[in-house]
N, C-alpha and C positions, 0 to 999 in steps of 0.2 A: 504493500500499499503506499502511496507516496506520501510526502511529509504534510502537504497541505491539506489532504484529506484526512489524515490521522489526527491533525490539530482540529479540524471541523468536528469530528467525531468525539474528541475529548470535551470540546466546549458544549456539545449537545449533551452529552452524559452529565457535564457539571450542571448545567442550567435544569436538566429534568430531575436531577437529585435535589437541588435547591428547591425546586417546586414541590417535590414530595416533602420537603421539611417545612412547607408553608412561607416559602420566600420567593419574592421575584427578583429577576436578575435584570439589570438594564444596562445598555451600553451608553456611557457618557463620553464628554470630551477627554475626561482625565481616566478612562478605561471603564472596566465593569465595576458595576455597584450592585449590591444585593440589600434587600430590605426585606422586613418582615411584611408580608401582605396584609394582613389585618391591619397593621399599622400604617402602612403606605396608603391605604384607601381612606383612612380618616383625614388626609390632608385636602385643603380646598380643590374645587374642581380644576381651577386654573393651574395650579401647581402639580395636579395629578396628570394633566393633559400635557403640560409641559415635559414633565420627567419622561413621559412616554414618547415625546416627539410626535405628538397628535394634537397640539394646539392648534387654533385655526390659523395663525400666521405661517407656521412651520409647514403644515400640510399644503396650503395654497402657494408656498414658493416652491413645492416639488412637483408643479403641475406637468413637467416633462416626463415623468413616471407615471404610465398609465394607472398605477396601484392608488395614485392620490384619491382617486374617486371613493376606493373602499377605506382609504385611511379617513376621508372627510366623514364618512358613514360612521366609522368606529368613533371618532370624536363626537358625533352627535348622540349615539347609543350610550357612551360612556356619561356624556353630561346628563341625559336623562335618567339613566340608573343611579348617578350620583344624587340627583334631586330626590329620588325615592328613599335612597340610603339616609340622605341627610334628614328626611321628614321622619324615618322611623326611629331615628337615634337622638 
């Protein structure tokens, strides 16, 4: 197996393991960051979307990539779900 493919598999395994531990792994400018998922979702919607690179400004600047449409939809869904979450807590 080539080195690049092996690194991808190691990263995939790490992210899946963290998910099993209740953590979310994010790619940031400073590298990978992990956070407790239950704590992560407690932050304000704007921060949540920013950390996920799904805030309106970021998504709309990536319109050259056709997946921007789904990213925009994800932003809308997260925003609505966060409203429901915040009302319940």
